[in-house]
N, C-alpha and C positions, 0 to 999 in steps of 0.2 A: 840928808844925813851928814853929820860933820865928821870928816876924816881926822885922825889924830896922828900927829907927827911925834915920833919917839926917837930915842937914841938908836943907833944902828943895831945894837944888841939888846934884846929883852930877855930876861931870865924869869921863868915861871915854873910852878909846880905842874900845871896841866894846860896844854894847848888844845883847843878844839878847832878843827878845820871844817868850816861850813856853818852857816847861821840859819839853816832851815829848822824844821820841827825837831829833828833828832839833835842837831847841834845846840840849839837853844836849851833843850832839856838837859843835855850833858853839861853845858856851861853852868847852868843853875845848880845842878846836883854837886858839881865840884866846888862851887863857891859856898853852897850850904854846908859842905863838909869842912869848911875853913881853909881851903886851899887858894893860892893865888893862881888865877886862871885868865886866859885871854881867848877870844874867839875871832877867827879870821874868816873873812868873806871876800871872794873874788868877783862877785857879781852884785846885782841889786839885792838889797835886803828884802825879806818877805818870803814866806814859805811857798813851796810848790803847790800846796793845797790852795792857798789863797790866791796865788797869781794865775796858775794855769791848770789847776786840778779840780779838787772836790767842789769848791764853791762856784767858780764860773760855769762849770759844766752843769751844776744843778740849776743855775739861773736859766741856762738855755733850755734844759729839760722842763723846767716849770712853765716857760712860755709855750713849749711844744705840747705839754699836757693840757694847758688851757685851750689851745687851738683844737686839739684832738677831741676834747670833751663834747664839742658841738656835733661831732659825727654820731653821737648816741642819742641826740635829741629826738629824731623821728621814732625810735623805739620806745621812748618815754611818752610819746604823744605830743611832743613839743614841735613848734614850727618856727622857722626863721625866714623872714621876708628878705630876699636878696642873698648874696653870697658873703661869706666871711672873707675879709681882706687882711692879709698879713703884711704889716709894714715892717719890712726887714730892717730898715734903718732904726726904727723905734725899738725893735727887739734888741738889736745889738747895742744900742745906746744904753738901755737899761742894764744889759749884761756888763758892759764896761764900767758904768757908774757904780754899780753894786760891787763888782770885782774890786775896784779901786778902794771902795769903803772897807772891804774885808782886809785888803792889803794894809790900809792905813791903821787898822786895829792891831795888826801884827807889828807894824813899825812903832806904834806907841809903846809896845813892850820892849822892843829893841832900844828905843830911846832911853829907857830906864836903866840900861846897862851903863856903868861908868865909861866915860869916853876913853879912858886909858886902857880899858879891857877890850876895845874893838880895834882890830887891825884890818885895813883894807888893802887887798892885793891878792895875787895868785901865790898859793903856798906850795912849796916843793921841798921834800926832805933832802937834806944834804948829808945826813948821817943818822945813826940811831937816836941821837938826842939833840939834833939841830935841824932847823928848816929855814929856808929863805922865803921871804915875802917880796914878790916882785910886782912892779907896776905893769900897765898895759903894754909898755914898750920893752918889757923884759928886764929892765934895769932893777938892780937890787935896791929895795926900799929899806928893809930891815931884816935882821936875823934873830931868830928866836931859839933860845936854849931852853929845853924843857926836860922835866923828869918823866912825865907821862903824856901820852897824846890820845885824842879821840878823833877818828876819821868819820866825818858826817857830811860828806861832800855830795850826797844825793845821786841823782841819775839824770840821764838825758834821753830823748827819744831816739830809738834805733831805726835807721832808714835802710832797708835792704837795697843793694845795688840795682836790681831790675827796675825799681821805682824811680830812679834818678833820671830816666828818660823823659820825665815830665818837666824837667828844667825848673824854671821859676814858677811853674804851676803846681809844684810839689810843696805841700805844707805838712806840718805836724800839728798835734792837738794844741800846742802852745799858741800857734798862729791864729787859730779859729777865733779866739776871744779878743783879738784886735781888729777883726773885720768891722767895717763901718756899715756894711749891708750884707744881706744874704745872697749867695751866688745862685745861679740857675740850676747847676748840677754838680755833683761831687761823687767821685769813686773813693770809697773808704776801704783801705786794706787793713784787715785785722778784725777778727771775730771774738776778741776778748772784751774786757770791761769797757775800755775807751772806745773801741770801734762800735760796739753795740749801742752804748749810750749816745754818742755823738751822731752815729748814723741814723738811729731812730728819731732823735730829736730834730735833726735837719729835715728828714723826710716829713715829719708832722708839721714842719714850718713851711712846707711847700717846695723844698729843694728836691730835685730828682736825684735819688741816691741809689747807687749800686754798692753792695757790701761784699768784699772778697775775703776768703780764707784759703788756707792751703791744706790743712789736715782733715777737714770735714767737721771739726769740732766747733761748737758754738757755745759761748759762755764759759763759766768756771767749773762745770760739772765733771765728775769722774763716773758717776752712776750712769750706766747706759740708758736707762729709762728717762732720766732727767735730761740727758744730752739730746736724745731723740725728740723729746717734747719741746725743748728750747729751739731746736732747729726748725721744727714744723711751725711753731708759733711765730717766730721771727720771719720766716719765709712767706707767711701769709700776708705780711704787711708791706714788705719792700723786697726788691730783687736781691736775693742772697745766694752767692756762689761760694759755698763753704769749702769746696774742693777744687778751686780754680788752679789750673796748671798752664804751663807754656805761656806765662804772662809776658807781654811785650808792650811798652809804652812809647808813643811817638808824639812829639809836639806837632800840631797841625793848626797854624795860625794862632788864635787866642785860646785854642782848646787843646785837649789831650785825647788821642785815640788810644783806647785800651783794647788790646787783642788778647784773648784767653780761650782756654778750653774748659768746659764744665759739662758734666754728665755725658761725656763722649762727643760733644759738639763744639766746634769752633765758633766763637762769637766776637763781636766788636761793639763797643759803646764809645760815645764821645762825651766828654765832661769838661766842665770849666776848671775844676781843680782835682788833684789827687791828694787825699789825706792819708798819711802813713800813721796807723795806729797799731804798729807791729811790735810793740814792746819797748822797753827802756834798758839802757846800758849804764852800769855803775860808773860814776865819775871818779875813777881811780888811776887812770892810765897816764896821767901827767903829774903824778905826785912824787915821783922819784922813789917809789917803794923799794926798788932794788938796793937802795943804800941803807935800808933799815935792818936787813937781816931776817925779816919775817918771811914765812913761806907763802907762796901764792898758788892759786889753782890755775887750770889751763886757760881761764879767761883773764888772768891777771888780778883776780880779786883775792885779798888776804884770806887764808884759812883761819877760822875762828871758832870759838865755842859759842853755840847758840844760847846758852844759859848765862854765861858771864860776859859775852861779847869780846872776850880777850883773844887777841891774835897769837895763837900758840901759847907759849909761856912768857911772852914778852910784856913790855910796859905799854904796848899800843893796843887800842880798842877800836872797834868799828861798829857803827850803828846806823839805822835807817836804810834808805834805798841804796846806800853805798855798798851794803853787804849782799844785795841781790836776793834777799830772803822774802820778806813780806812787805811789799811797797804800799803800806796803808798808814794813814796819819796816826791812828792810835797806837799802832805797833811801833812806828818811828819814835813817838813820844816815850813809850815804855822803854824801848831800847836805848834811847838817849839818856834817860834817867839811870838805867842800870850801868851803862858804859861810863857815865860821868862819876857815878858813885864808886865804881870799882877802880877807876883811874885815880880817884882821891885816896882810896884805901890800899892801893897796890903796895906790896905784893899779896896782901891778905884779901884776895878777891873772893866774892861769894856769888852763887847763882842768884839771879834776880827773880822776883815773883812775876810770872807771866800769866796772862789771862787766857781763857778759852778762845781759840781762834774763831773769828767771825769776819765774813766778807760779804758785801752786798753789791749787786749791780742795779743801778737805778734806771733800768729799762721798764717797759710796761708790757706784760707783767714783770714785776721785779724778780730778781734771782738772788739766792742767798746760799751760802755754804757755812756750816757751823761745826765746830768740834773736830773729831778725828776724820780725816779724809776717807772717802769711800774706798779708795785703793789701798788704804792701810788697815782696813778692818779684816779680821779673820772670818772667813765665810762660815766655818763650822761653829763659831762662837757668837754669831750675830744673827738677829732676826730683824726684818725690815717691816715697819708699819707704814701703810700708804693711805693717802686720801687724794681724790680728784676734787678740784674746786669747781669743776664744770656744773655740778649739781648741788654745791654747798649753798645753803639758804641765803645768808647775807650777801654772798658774792653774786648770786643771781639777782637779788633785789637791786644791787648797784650796777648791774650789767658789767661786772668785772669777773665773770665766772670763767676764767682761764687759769689753769694751773695744776700742779702736781707736787705733793710733799711726801718725801720719804724720811722717816726717822729710824735710826739704827740703835738697837738695844742689845746689850750683852745678855746672852741667854742665861748664864749662870747667876750673875748678881742682879740682873734686872735694871742696871744703871743705863742711862742714856749715854751713848757714845758720840753721836753726831747726827747731822741732818743735811739734806739738800732739798731746795725748794725753788719752784718758780710759781708765782701767783700773786694775788692781791695782798698788800701790806706785808710782804716778805720781810721788809726791814724791821718791823715790829715783832713778828713771830720769831725771827732770827735772834733778837735780843732775849726774848723769853727763854728760848732754848739754850742760848749761851749761858744764861744765869743758872738754870737748873742743872746743866751739865757741870758747870764749875762748882756748884754746891753738892755734887755727887748724888743727885736725886735719882730714885728708881722710877720706872714707869708707873708703878702703883702709887708712889708718892706724888707724882705730878697729877695723876688722875684724881687724887683726893683734893686738889686745889680747886678754887672756884672758877667756873666758866659761866659768863653771862650769856643771855640769849636776847636777840640774835646778833652774833658777832662772828667775824671771820675766824677768830681763835677756836671756835667750835670745830673747825676743820682739823686743827691740831689735835683736839681731843679725839676725833674719829681715828686719826692715824695712830695715836697712842693706844686706843682700845684695840685696834687691829694688831699692833705689835704685842700687846699683852695676851691677846687670844692665841696668837701663833706661839708665843713663848710658853704659855701654859700647856698647849698641846704637845710641844716638843719635850718639855720636861716630864709630862705624864707618860709619853711614849718611852722615854729613856728610863723612867722608873719601872715600867712594866718589863722592859728588856733586861733590867738588872736583876 
């Protein structure tokens, strides 16, 4: 990537800090609106998704799924002479090669940005309309005067203090994808998306894995029934300590000794590495935000409008992981576009068009949450339709019959409000549900759509029929009472 040397002072309409998914979308939106814009990056170009997130993790999961598929062969009447051998070096070689390919595709897009619009260095606000760009040694490289700014600096892994006892055996998810070989054992701390995906994948690739949580929660679910199902399902496959307490880590030679309490018992395990998958922190604390005059929350993150991405009523906008809202690629892209467009049109900002929320965990079975969160639904206005995939036809045929789906329907209007699901092909069913929710479809309207046989989607139809039956009964009871 060619760095560009400019005069000490650069004057622009819009400055974008960060060249990840949100930053690139913001820059393109500002330029499309006819504004002079620059984008600043302090690290390597290439998005979190391509380098250390969505894509390399799915490469590891794909290898794990292929290895795990052989476990079902006996049930299908298939036989394998000898044992499966997992070549850790070959697995990680493909992960790194394909990861680099995805990063290269991102860089091809970055290369199309005019050289004069790319500034390389660490950005720090020095006032409401100025910021300094410094080199690795802290020396001032250039100063930017801007009319509007978009903060799109992303996030970094958050490592709790108790885990630092692992020393140089402590890693974050970013580090996994640079491994040249698979280790013998790993303790994974975190039972959210990253912890479950990587923990299960490593387990299926022959790594001895222990997964630890603190709150007892497993996965993204708010619905107690889904939360319980996810916990039981994951615990059947690998050691899962979702309510671990009194955790203490000590280096012991080339290993780490993990002491903890779970289910009222003190336990100890020895592992080669400790993987912190305990969340991410917005990269906003070294930006000099105190010089801008914008209000910050208790975490130091700017207060902003979720619809316009505007920080207060200022000329500064924030998008993507930096705002600590929805750390998902498609959300970052949407937010970047909205922030860049509003930065260009400031002060005439407008709410951006947002899509139905959708989130997927690529575990097996997959997990998905769509639409209005369970915790935000009004119990007296909502009916839940349910289906178990344990006896669902196509799921049983494929020996993938684990799962539970809840769909939430508004009693008065009949419209779908949201859904939570663990089960086969959740990524696809989640998309179908997100589409019909965004289109304002009713449960009757969706049931009138075609369902082929035999497919996993027939399970969705069962849940919708359950919701319709319950809604009809409640409405009939209310009509009689009136």
